[in-house]
C-alpha positions in Angstrom: 16.1 26.4 11.5 13.9 23.4 12.0 13.8 22.1 15.9 16.2 19.0 16.1 14.4 15.9 16.2 15.3 13.9 19.6 14.2 10.6 21.5 14.1 11.0 25.0 17.6 9.4 25.7 19.0 11.8 22.9 17.3 14.8 25.1 19.0 13.5 28.2 22.2 13.3 26.1 21.9 16.5 24.3 21.4 18.3 28.0 24.1 16.7 29.5 26.6 18.2 26.7 25.0 21.5 26.5 27.9 23.9 28.1 27.3 26.2 30.8 26.7 29.1 28.3 23.2 27.1 27.2 21.9 26.8 30.6 20.0 30.1 30.5 17.7 30.7 33.6 14.6 30.1 31.4 16.2 26.7 30.2 17.1 25.8 34.1 13.5 26.8 35.1 11.8 24.2 32.4 13.9 21.3 33.3 13.2 21.8 37.0 9.6 22.2 36.6 9.3 19.1 34.3 11.3 17.1 36.7 9.2 18.1 39.4 5.9 17.5 37.4 7.2 14.2 36.9 8.0 13.4 40.4 4.6 15.1 41.8 2.9 12.3 39.1 5.3 9.3 40.2 4.1 10.3 44.1 0.5 10.3 43.2 0.6 6.6 41.7 2.8 5.3 44.4 0.5 6.9 47.0 3.4 8.6 48.6 3.7 12.1 50.0 4.8 14.9 47.6 8.2 15.8 47.6 10.3 18.8 46.4 13.1 18.3 44.0 16.5 19.9 45.0 17.8 22.4 42.8 21.1 20.8 41.4 23.7 23.0 39.1 23.5 22.7 35.4 25.8 19.9 35.4 23.1 17.5 37.1 20.2 18.7 35.6 19.9 16.3 32.8 20.4 13.5 35.3 17.8 14.8 37.7 15.4 14.7 34.7 16.4 11.3 33.5 15.9 9.9 36.9 12.4 11.6 37.4 11.3 10.0 33.9 12.7 6.5 35.0 10.8 6.7 38.4 7.6 7.7 36.8 7.8 4.7 34.3 8.5 2.4 37.2 5.6 3.7 39.2 3.4 3.4 36.1 2.8 6.7 35.1 0.8 6.8 32.2 3.4 7.0 29.5 1.5 9.5 27.2 1.3 11.9 29.9 5.4 11.7 30.4 5.5 12.0 26.7 3.8 14.9 26.6 5.7 16.2 29.2 8.5 15.5 27.5 7.5 16.9 24.1 6.4 20.5 25.9 10.2 20.6 27.7 12.0 19.6 24.1 9.9 22.4 22.5 10.7 25.2 25.1 14.4 24.0 24.3 14.4 24.0 20.9 13.9 20.4 20.2 11.1 18.3 18.8 10.4 15.1 20.6 11.0 12.4 18.3 7.8 10.0 17.6 7.5 6.7 19.9 
């Protein structure tokens, strides 16, 4: 089956809708890693010190990722870099990020 194509908001919505059983450890790690990379890029773009993200339970991971993306966009992180990170995450989770 080909990957399901999703937009940024669609990716967040799908993650929010996942049942507990869909949150395998590899998926949790992938979302946390992507969010941390976004936070690191945001800190660098804002000339702020790096910070470690909290490790919330699975119900909050989609929101954590959405906030990390919003913060990166607000800090003027290169949109292409954000898209690459989200595209890589989407592929790891079995989705394909829709064209912008």
